[in-house]
N, C-alpha and C positions, 0 to 999 in steps of 0.2 A: 881723375874720375868722371866719368862723364853722367847727365842724367838719366837716374835710375839704367846704367850699362851690367854686366856680366856682374860689376864686385859692388853695385849697389849695397850699403849697410854693412860689408864685406871690408876689414881694414889691414887685411894681411893674406899670405898663401894658403897659411895655415884654415883660418877664418872660409876660403873660397872652397880647399877641399871637404871639407868639413860639410858644405851645404850642399855638394854634388854631391853626401850620401844621401841626402835625407829632400831634397828638391822633388825628387817624382814619388816619396811614398804617396798611398792614398792620404783622405783630409779626411778624417774623422772630426766631425762638427758636434759635440755633446751639449752643447745650447748656440740656438740660435730663433729668430722667429720669419722663420721661413716659410710662405703663403702655400699649405696645400693646395689650395683650390687652385692657384698660377701654375703649379708645375703637374698638377694633375689633366686641366684644362688643354695645359701645352699649346696655348693659342702664341705665346710670344708677346714681343712690344714694340711698339710701333716708332719708336722714337727715342735718343739718347735721353733724354728727362728720363720717360717714364724708368727706362733702366737707372739711372746716376743715382737721381732724385725727388721722383716721387715721392717716396715713401720713410724720404734720410730728413730725419730732424738733423742730424751732423752737420747735411750739409746747408739745411732750413737756417740754421745758428750764423752760419757764416755771413752767408747771403744779407740777415740783417744786420750782421756786425758791420758791413761795409758798407751799411746806406741803400739795399733794394728796397722796393717796397712791397708790400706782402701781398700786393697783386700780384706782383713776380714770383713767387713762394709758394704759397698755397691760395692766391685766388684767384678771379676772372681770367687773366690771361693763359695766351694758348700756351701751350706747351714748348711750340718756340721759341716763343717770348720769351718764357722764362729760362731756357737756355744759355739766350743770348746775352740775357743779364747778368747769369751765373759765371758765363764765360768771359764777359767784358770783367770780372772782379775776379776772376783766377788767381791770376800772377798774386794780387793782394795777399791771398792766405795762406804761400806757399813757406813753409816752416810747421803746421799745420798737418796732421797725417793724413785728412781727408787730402787733400794736394794731394799723396802720394797714392795712397787709393785708388784714385779716381783715372789717375795716369796711367800706376798697371795695369788698372781693366781695359781702356782704350791699348793699352799696347799687348797685352797678352791675350785678350778676344779679340781686338779688332786690326791687329797689325797696324797703329796709327803712332806713330814717334814723334810727331808734334806734339808743344807744350801749348795748353790750350790758353787761345787771349780771344780778345775780341778780333782778331785779325784772323785766327783760326777757326774759329767759331762755326760760322757758315760752311766751310770744305770739312768739320770733325761733324755739324748734326745732318749733311746731304750720306758721307760716306756709309755713316754707323748706319741711318735708312733702308739704305742698298742693304747694306750687311744683315740687315736686323728684318729684312722680309725673306731671307734664306730659312731653310727648313734646320740649318747646324744649328742657325740662333734660338731656337726654339729650348723652351726652361732646360729639360730632358737631355736634351741633348748636349745643350752646357754643362751638365752636371755630368755628365759623362766625360765630356772633354776637360774638365777642371780634375778628374781622379776623384770624386767625391762617392767615398766609399758608403758611410753612413754619415746621416744627418736627424739631427731632432729638434721636431717643431717643439713651439712653448704653447700648449691648450688648457682651459678653464675645466676645472673638472667636471662643469657639467656638460663639455662637450660629449657629444654621443661619434665623433672621429669617423663621420662616412667619409671623407676625404681620405684617412689614412686605409679603410677598409680596402676601398676603391684601389688606393695608390698599389696595393701590396700583389695586387691581381692584373696591374695596367702599367707599372713605371718598371721599366727594366734599370739593371745594370748599380740602380743604388736603392741601400736601406732607408727608409724614412718612417722615422719612431717619433709616438709622442710624448710629451713633459707632462705629467701633473704639474699645473702651476696653480695651488689652491692658496696663496696668501692673502689673499682677496677676503677668508673668509674669518681669519685673522682680526682684519678692521673692523669691529664691534663697532665703532666710534666713528665709521664714517656715512655720511648720507646715505649712500643707496646700500648700504649694506644689506638690509632685508629683503633686500627684491634680489640681491645678488643668491643669498642665501633659499631663496624660494625658488631660483632658475633651478638648482640645487638638487632637492626635492622635488620636486616638477620632472625631472629628466631623468631621474631614478625611482618614481613612486614612491614618494616614500615623504610625509608630514616632518616638518622639519619644524614645529612648533614648541619643543622642546629639547633639550641636549643631548638625552638619549635616540633622537629622528635624526638629530645630526649627525651623530657619530656613527646612524646607521646607512647613513648616504654616503657618506664620506669612506665608508666599508664598499658598499656599491660600487660608486665610483671609482676607489682606486682596485679595484677585483675585477673589473672595467677596461681601465687603464691596460693592467697588468697582460688580461686576453689579450689587447692588440698591440702588446711588444713593450713598454714602458719600459723603460729600465731607471729612470732617474724625477727626482720631482726639482723644483725650484723656487724659492721663497726670497722674494725680496724683503728687506727687513731694514728700516733708518737704524733701527740698534737693537738688538739681539735679545730676549727678555725670556730664562728660563728659570724655574723654581717651582719644590711643591705647590700645588694646589689640587684640594679634594673634589673629586668629581662634584660630589655634593653644590661645594662651594664655587666652581667654575656653572651647576647647573641653573643657581641661584641668577647668577647672574646672566647671564642667556636669555631664561625666560622674561629679565626685567629689559633686557635689550627687546625683544620681540615684541613685549606690549607697547616700545614706542618711551618707556622711561630714563630719565639722564641717568649716564653712569657715573661713577667719580673717576678720578684717575688709576686710583689702586684696582678697583672693578674692568677697566681697560685689561691694565697691567696684568691683571692675576686670567683673566681671562685670555689674551695671548699666550702666557706663561702656558696654559693648563692646555689649546690648541696645537703647540707648538709640538710638545712632546706625546701628542696625537698622531699629528703627520707624521714624528719619526717611527711610533711603534708599529705604522702601519709600514714602512717603509723596512725597516728592518726584519717584516715578517716576510713580504715579500721581495729581499736581496737587492732592494735598487737605493740606488745613490744619491745620498741626501745635500741638492747644491744650494747652499746659506748668499744671496748677493747685501751682503752689507756696507750701508754707510750713504745709501743716493734718498737726497729730498725731494721730492715731486713736486711739480708745480709748482715753483717757487715763485715763477715771474708769471703773476695771478693773471696780468691780459691777455699772453697768450693762452692760457688755461681757456680762462673765460669765453675766448672767441673761438678758439681751434680745439681745444679738450685737450687731453692725457698726452705722450707719446708723441709734441708738438714743437719742444725744445722749451727752455725755459729753466730742468731739474739742476740741481749741485749737488756738491759734494760737502760732508760738514765732518770736521774733526772731533769736533768735539762730543763725542759718542763715546760709554764706556764698552769695552768688549771685554776683557779677561775676567770681570765677574758675572757679567751678564750672561756670559757664555757657558759659565764654569756648571753650573748645576747640569746642562743639557748633552756636556761631552763628558762628562762622567757616567752619565746616568748610560750611557751608549758607547761607554769605552770598549773598542774589540768587538763591538756586536754591530755596528752601520758604519761603511763607509759614508765617512762627510767631508765636502767639500767649502772653502769658504774659500769668497772671492770677496777684498774687500779693493775699494777705488780707491780711497784715500794713500797718499802714500807713508804720511804717520801709523798706521794702522799695518802696515805691513810687518814691522819687526815685532808688531805683539800677538800676530796672527801665526810666524814663521815660529816662533814659541810655543802656541798655542800647539800646530802642527808635531813641534818637537819632540812634544810630550806626550802625544797620543798617535801610534801609528798606524790607527785608524783616521787619523788625521789629515787632508791635502789640501796643500793651498792651487787656485786658478790660478789662471793665466789674469795679468794685471786689465782689470775691468773698466769700461767706459770711458771716465776723463780720464787714464793715464794706460789707453791703448792704442801706444803708441812706440814709436824703436824709443823713444828717453824714456819712457814708464817700465819700455819691459825690460830695456837692461839693466834700470836700477833696482829694478826689482829683482831679477836673478840673482846679481850682484850681492844685494843686503840680506836676501831670502834662503839664500842658499849659505851663504855662512852659519847659520843655524841648521835651516832645514838642508834635506837632500835635494838635490835635481835629480837624481831618480824617483822621489816623488811629488815631482811636479805632477797636475793633473793633465798637461796638454794644455791647448789651443782652442778655444770656444769663440767664435767670431761673432755673437751676438748682435748678428745682423738682420738687417730688414731687405736688405738686397743681395738677390742669388747668385749675381755675377763676385760678390766681393766676399765669399766665402775662399776664394783660390786670393784671392791680392792681401784680405789680412792675414791668413795661414803662410804666404811668401814675407808678406812684413817680419812676421814672428818669426820663422825658422829661418830665416838671414839673421836676425836679432839673433837668437841662439848658437847660430853658428859662431857669430863673433867674441861672443860673448866667451864661449866655450874655448876658442880658438886662440883668443888672448890668454888666456890659462895654461894651452897647450906652449903654446909660444916663451912664457914666462916662465916654461918648469913647475908646473905644475903638477900639471898630470900628461900620461906618456898619451899619443895619439892614438891607438887602437883603445881606449879605456873611454877617449871624448868621442870614438864616433860610433860605440855604442852608446853614449849615452844621449847625446843627439838623437840618434836613433829612437829611444826610447823613448825620452819626450814628448817627440813629431808625433810619434806612431802608437807602436810594442806598449804603451804605460800608459796612456788612457785607454786604450783599447781593452787592456785587462782591466783596469778600472772599472770601468763603464759597461763595458759588453760580451764579456766573458761570463759564463755564467755562474754564479754564487753558489 
């Protein structure tokens, strides 16, 4: 099998045939970090570094691992100098999915077959630069060419979504929806928590000096997002916390936090448990999907965070968290009342998550997330969780990406892996081909469309 040829990730005729069934289905991306202003302005990119690495901490981490100085990653070096540095170490990151994603982008979007290296860096730089100057490479045209039907950005609850309003009028061929991301409201212990809460109150002209005001501001924000087409919330949670907390008790904790008083660990947990349920109640009333991203410890490498801030690389996963008991109250409170999607980064958490999903028809499993978003991770997750839960109830692929072109490459990697895993089961006599064809189409497109985008 040649590098990224037509049988990439496909280990037999059945897998190849199944992939043909799904490769041209539209892309539904219910969770990404797309830049609405980039799409709306439609100015495009100047060079391949902007396209592939300027916002991508996956790339930055690989470059740091191979000894590239920070000046040529996030520093003052020119984009060409940064690209040449990346190309110079690119053969050394083979085996990591970043190697395949970027090569897929080059092959699918630019028609470049050559592997990235110091020897091809100049050619790739110039060829892509010339192509990026054409109208075909403007963001809106790229989205259409990639067959993106619906994409959901990730938005702060205080956002007034001006870009989304304009996009509905000015962007044709793709539906761009906001996603409500209020998890920082939960982090009552964080240094900038009060500043964040104040932004929410200011955006919706609501006093937030007590819990009642906060809940009113959240309701206004939620209603506003619903008016703009939002269909889901997203919550990044290191460890889920859910149990009954009286509103009066939460109000006392909130008041202490607003006054700048120190909170006990129990008070912090109590507030997190209370407010997560409040988020879910709002989602239930609006028929939204609640997405829980569990297990990421952010800003673990302090030097990177101190110098560059969040989302710059240096985040890790943690297997040592409790899920089953911590989420028990939450899933039982919303049993058959709220669509919930669980994303777990740690492979050690997949089995627990799949047994929870099996027990609750309204709970679905999301795609392997972040550090397991690879052919290896996706295949292992599919093999493991679908022996407990059902393929048919997987929530489909989301890219979680900050790079527009990677919506296609990441989706392709997922669909090829899905076809290979299911194709192997057909070849082993575990299901007939017609059932398998329906299954891969459902997981790739029809199931996620019903879960996220059909009217409840």
